[in-house]
N, C-alpha and C positions, 0 to 999 in steps of 0.2 A: 455417594456416586464416585466411582473410580474413573478419573479422566485419563484418556489415552493420547490426547493431542492438545498442545498449547499453540495458539496462532497469535503472532505478535506484529502489530504495526511497528515501524521503526522510529521515525522522527517524533519527538515529544511523547513517546511511549516507552519503548525499550531503551532508546538512547537519551542520555542527558543532553543539556543544552549545548555542550561542547562536542556532541556526537559520539561520546564514549559510553561504554556499558560499565555500570558500577560493579565493584568486586562482589558485593552481596548478590546482585542480580545474576551475574555470571555463575557464581557458585550454585545458586538455586537452579538455574537452567541446566547446568552440567549434572547435578544430582538427579534431576527429573529424567534426563536422557539416560543416565546410568541405570535407571529403574524402568526403562522401556517406554517412556513417554516421548512421543514425537514433538519436536519443536519446529514450527514452521514460521518463516518470515513472510509477512504479507504487507506490501507497500505500494504506493504509487510510483516509487522509484523504478527506473529501468533496471534490468537484471544485473548489468555490469556494476551499478552503484550499490548492489546488495551483497555481492559476492565476498567482499572483505569481511563483512559481519558474519556471513555464513561460515566463513573459514575460521573466524575467531571462536565461534561456538561449535566447531567440528561437526557441522551438519552432514558433510559427506560421510564421515566415519559412522554416523548414526543413521545413514540412509534416509535423510529427510529432504525437505523441499523448500523452494522459493516460489511465492506467488508475487510476480512483479507487475508493473503497469496497471495497478488497481485490479488485478485478476485477469488481465489480458494475456498473461503467459504464466505457465507453471513449468518449472524444471525440476528434475531429479538431481539433487546436489552430488550424488555419488557418480552417476553416469553422465551428467550434463545433458541428458536428453530432454527434449520438450515433451511434456505430457499433454499440454494443451496450449494452443496459441490462437488468438483472435486478432484480426486486422481490419483496418478501415481502408477501403479502396481509394484510389487516387482522386476520383471525382468527389468523394466525401471530404477528403482533405481540402480540396479546392473550395468546396462549399463553405467549410469552416473558416478558411482564409478570408473569403469575401465577407462573411459575417463579422470577423474580427475587424476588418476595415470599416464596416458599417458602424460598429459599436465603438470604434476608436481605442481598441486595446491591442496589445502585442500578441504574437502567436509563435509557438515553436513546436517541433516534433523531434523524433529520433530516427536516424538511419544508421545501422551498424552501431558503433560505439561513439557516435557524435550527436550533438544537439544541433538541429538545423533551424535557422531563423534568418529572416531578412532585416530584423530589427535589433540594433545594438541597444540593449536596455538592461537596467539593473536587476530585473526579476529573472530574466533568463540567465544572467550571470550568477544569481543566487542559486538557481538550479544546478549550474555547473559546479559551484562550490560544494553543494550538498552531495552530488552524485559522482564528482571527480571526472565527469565527461567533458571533453573539450567542446567549445562552441564553434560551429562552422557558419560564418556569415555568408549568405548568398545574395546575389543581386535581385533575384526573383524567387520568392517562396514557391510559387507554382511550378516553375521550371526546375527548382532545386529538389523537389520531392517527386522522384521518378518511379517509386514503388509503393505498394501498400505499407502502412505503418500500424503499430499496435495502439498508439495513443497520441492525441494532440492536446496541447495546453494553450489556452488563452491566459495571458498574464497581465497584471497591471495593478493600479491603485486598488486596495481592498474595498473601499466604499463604492467605487465605480464597478468593480467586478461583481459585487453583490447584486447590483442592479442588473448587470448583464446576465448573471446566473438565473435570476428570477424570470427574466424575459425568455431566455433560450431554453430553460427547462420546459416551458409551455410550447414554444415554437418548434422544438426538436424532439418532443416527447415520443414520437413514433419512430425516430431514426437513430437516436444515440442515448447512451447513458451519460448523464451530465452531473458532475459533482465537484465540490471544492475539496482539495486536500489541505491547503493552507489558505489564509485569507487572500493571498495574491496569486493563487494557482486555481484555475478553473479547468477541469479535465474532461476529455471526451473519449469514450471508448465505444465499441460496437454495442448496439442496443441489447440490453439484457446482461451485459458483462459487468460484474461487480466482484469485489472480494468475496461476497457471500455466495454467488453462483459458482465461482471457481472453487471455493472451499467445499461446496456440495459435491462437485465432481471429484475432488481430491479424496475426500473421506470415503467415497464409494469405492474408489480404486484401492484403498487401504483396508477396507473392511471395518471401518470405524463409523459409529452412529453419531449424529449431531449432538445427542445427549452426552456423549463422551468427550466433547470438545469445549475448551475454554478459548475465547477470542478476546483479545485486549486491544483497545484503541483509544484515540483521543479526538478524532475529527469526523467530518461528515462522510468522507470516503470509507470510514470504518463502520458506518451505521449498519450496512447490510450484513456484515459478518458478525457484528455484535448481536443483532437480532436473530441471526441464524443459529448461533452456537447454543449449546446446552447451558453454558454459563457465559453470558455476554458481560464484559467488564469495561467500564469507562474509567479513564484516568482522572485523578483529582484535578488536573489542569484542563480537562475537556470542557467544551461549552455546556451550559446547563441543559440544552435540549438533547445532547448526546447522553448526558448523565441520566436523563429521564427515561430513555428507552433501554438502559442497561439493567441487568439483573443485580449488579453489584458495582459500587464505586470504590476504587482503591485510592491510594495516595498519589502524589504527583510523580512525574518522571524524575524530578530532582530529589525525591525522598523514597526511592526504591519501591515505587508503586507496583511494578511487575513482580519483584521478589516477594513482596508481601502477599500477593495473590497466590503465587506458587507454594509458598510456605504454608499458607492457610488451607488451600484446597487440594494440593497435590502431595507435598512432602509429608504433611501431618497424617494424611490417609495412609501413605506408604509405611510410615513409622509405626502406626497402629497395627497394621497387618503383620509387620515383622515382630 
């Protein structure tokens, strides 16, 4: 199979623990792009928090894409235009806020290039560290969110959040997509919006079939795209249940797992053809 698109989660997949891309991985990605393969970044991060990585990989030059907010938004890196955007109305945000109070966990969302929260907590600060977005503390979360948003996060102790996830996935099954991206991040987007559904929209606009796509991830918010892609890959550092649904399990993010997939399934095929 000749693959035409590589879709990559960021944290704990493309990026090492220090949030850098290894030289081997960057070299493999650039070689793939030089040979016409699209490289797409797909993350729960807001778009702003993904642009420096897109720039490092020259995605604008290769006319590629960012899927941010767990698929809630797709942008063309060259033109900066939105190809797709999904939002939660204000009343849904207010409902999620009330549920966060009921369950005793923190909550935040994004407006513009800021993280909005009424709770000064270490988990939201962790999100700020990862995305480089500033945190805006508001007195009232409900009054502070005055427009529809792409995504809402409940954040807190991983053990408690696991319990909240199990409860809300049942309670909100008709209204939201609910998934964890990290043990301490529980994410809510519009019903039916995942990395997988957005990837489906993107490849149709590019004239690429799902069989021609490699998707690589490590966490539960990557499951939909791993299952959708022709070759769904789990990182060696992924949970066992993510590995079980993957077509292939690679090495860890600290041992060039992404590079090894590209070398095996993309560059090897290109060299054979040449």
